[in-house]
C-alpha positions as CSV (number, residue, x, y, z in Angstrom):
1,M,160.5,73.3,76.7
2,S,160.7,71.6,80.0
3,E,163.4,69.1,80.9
4,K,162.5,65.4,80.4
5,S,161.7,63.3,83.4
6,Y,164.0,60.4,84.3
7,K,161.3,58.0,83.0
8,E,161.2,59.8,79.7
9,L,165.0,59.6,79.5
10,M,164.8,55.8,80.1
11,N,163.1,55.4,76.8
12,G,166.3,56.1,74.9
13,I,168.7,54.1,77.0
14,T,170.7,51.4,75.1
15,T,173.7,51.2,77.4
16,F,174.3,50.8,81.1
17,I,177.7,51.7,82.6
18,F,178.4,51.0,86.3
19,D,181.1,51.8,88.8
20,V,182.0,48.8,91.1
21,D,182.8,49.9,94.6
22,G,179.7,51.6,96.1
23,V,177.5,50.7,93.2
24,L,177.9,47.0,92.5
25,T,179.3,46.5,96.0
26,E,178.3,48.2,99.3
27,G,181.6,50.1,99.2
28,S,183.2,48.1,102.0
29,V,186.3,46.0,101.6
30,H,187.0,43.0,103.8
31,I,190.7,42.4,104.2
32,T,192.0,39.0,105.0
33,A,195.1,38.3,107.1
34,S,197.1,37.8,103.8
35,G,196.0,41.2,102.6
36,E,193.4,40.0,100.0
37,M,190.5,42.4,99.6
38,L,187.1,40.8,99.4
39,R,184.0,42.4,98.0
40,V,180.3,41.3,98.2
41,M,178.1,41.6,95.1
42,N,174.3,41.4,95.1
43,I,172.8,38.4,93.2
44,R,169.8,40.3,92.0
45,D,172.0,43.0,90.5
46,G,173.8,40.2,88.7
47,Y,170.6,38.8,87.4
48,A,169.5,42.2,86.1
49,M,172.8,42.8,84.3
50,K,172.5,39.4,82.6
51,A,168.9,40.0,81.7
52,A,169.9,43.4,80.2
53,I,172.7,41.7,78.1
54,D,170.3,39.0,77.0
55,S,167.8,41.6,75.9
56,G,170.4,43.4,73.7
57,Y,171.6,46.2,75.9
58,R,175.2,47.0,76.3
59,V,176.5,46.7,79.9
60,C,179.9,48.1,80.8
61,V,181.8,48.5,84.0
62,I,184.3,51.3,84.5
63,S,186.2,51.2,87.8
64,R,189.4,52.5,89.3
65,G,189.7,49.2,91.2
66,T,191.7,46.3,89.9
67,N,190.3,43.2,91.7
68,E,190.5,40.2,89.4
69,G,187.7,38.4,91.3
70,V,185.4,41.2,90.3
71,R,186.4,40.7,86.6
72,M,185.7,37.0,86.9
73,R,182.3,37.6,88.4
74,L,181.4,40.1,85.7
75,R,182.6,37.8,82.9
76,D,180.5,35.0,84.3
77,L,177.5,37.3,84.0
78,G,178.3,37.8,80.3
79,L,179.9,41.3,80.4
80,T,182.7,41.8,77.9
81,D,183.3,45.5,78.4
82,I,185.1,45.5,81.8
83,H,187.5,48.4,82.4
84,L,189.3,48.0,85.7
85,G,192.2,50.2,86.7
86,A,190.5,53.1,84.8
87,H,192.0,56.2,86.5
88,D,190.6,58.6,83.9
89,K,186.9,57.5,83.7
90,V,186.1,60.2,81.2
91,E,188.7,59.0,78.8
92,T,187.6,55.4,79.2
93,F,184.0,56.4,78.7
94,T,184.8,58.5,75.6
95,D,186.9,55.6,74.1
96,Y,184.1,53.2,74.8
97,I,181.2,55.1,73.2
98,E,183.4,56.0,70.2
99,L,184.3,52.3,69.7
100,Y,180.7,51.2,69.5
101,G,179.2,54.4,68.0
102,I,177.0,55.0,71.1
103,L,175.5,58.4,71.7
104,A,176.1,59.8,75.2
105,D,172.3,60.5,75.5
106,E,171.8,56.7,75.2
107,V,173.9,55.9,78.3
108,L,172.7,55.4,81.9
109,Y,175.7,55.7,84.2
110,M,175.5,54.8,87.9
111,G,178.2,56.1,90.2
112,D,178.5,56.9,93.8
113,D,181.4,59.1,94.6
114,I,183.7,61.9,93.3
115,P,185.7,59.8,90.7
116,D,182.3,59.3,88.9
117,Y,181.4,63.0,88.8
118,Y,182.8,64.2,85.5
119,V,181.8,61.2,83.5
120,M,178.3,61.4,84.9
121,Q,178.0,65.0,83.6
122,R,178.5,63.6,80.1
123,V,175.7,60.9,79.9
124,G,172.0,61.1,79.1
125,L,170.9,59.6,82.5
126,P,173.2,60.0,85.4
127,T,172.0,57.9,88.4
128,C,173.2,56.8,91.8
129,P,172.4,54.7,94.8
130,V,170.6,56.4,97.7
131,D,173.8,56.2,99.8
132,A,176.0,58.1,97.2
133,A,178.0,61.1,98.1
134,P,176.0,64.4,98.2
135,E,177.9,65.8,95.2
136,I,176.9,62.8,93.1
137,K,173.2,62.9,94.3
138,S,173.1,66.6,93.2
139,I,173.9,65.8,89.6
140,S,171.9,62.6,89.3
141,K,168.6,62.7,87.4
142,Y,167.6,59.5,89.3
143,V,168.5,58.5,92.8
144,S,167.7,54.8,93.5
145,H,165.9,54.1,96.7
146,R,168.4,51.2,97.1
147,N,171.9,51.4,98.5
148,G,175.0,50.5,96.5
149,G,175.5,46.7,96.5
150,R,172.0,46.3,97.8
151,G,169.9,46.3,94.6
152,A,170.5,49.8,93.1
153,V,171.8,48.3,89.9
154,R,168.7,46.0,89.7
155,D,166.5,49.0,90.3
156,V,167.7,51.1,87.4
157,I,168.0,48.2,84.9
158,E,164.5,46.9,85.8
159,Q,163.0,50.4,85.5
160,V,164.6,51.0,82.0
161,M,163.5,47.6,80.8
162,R,160.0,48.0,82.1
163,V,159.7,51.5,80.4
164,Q,160.9,49.9,77.2
165,G,158.6,46.8,77.6
166,K,161.5,44.4,77.9
167,W,161.5,43.3,81.5
168,M,160.5,39.6,81.6
169,S,159.2,39.9,78.1
170,D,160.5,36.4,77.4
171,L,157.8,35.2,79.9
172,G,155.1,37.3,78.3
173,L,155.2,39.7,81.2
174,G,156.7,42.8,79.5
175,E,154.6,46.0,79.8
């Protein structure tokens, strides 16, 4: 039996998990004179995460970073599963799916660099932005045509929701 295409795998996705730096942000940090680190997030990525939550998907963030501004932004979008300072992403992932009874095959994970590698090997649909590290691209079943922080999150959420007939379904536009 041949391996399923990424579009076929999207049919079974119930949960989205994203890294922050390099996925929800472009991977740059702006440092102020006082040492504060500023990140930029894409509004369309935020819209898609909120749309996914409103449609009944689980949306989770697992990041090694600890920026409280990031936490505030994600909470404002409706995320409740925000794991910052997660140095062992596999452990955090395992605890998360066990807590909610989620099957690993139901998870789409988007990462961009080596800290995401081992957790991406455990999910049903590992994905990454086009500007991800080569090692991450090599294990991704879908590589977005968008860069991290530039719509890659919107791309994967919208595709999953379109495949499942849920994108803009509240407007009668679902497929």
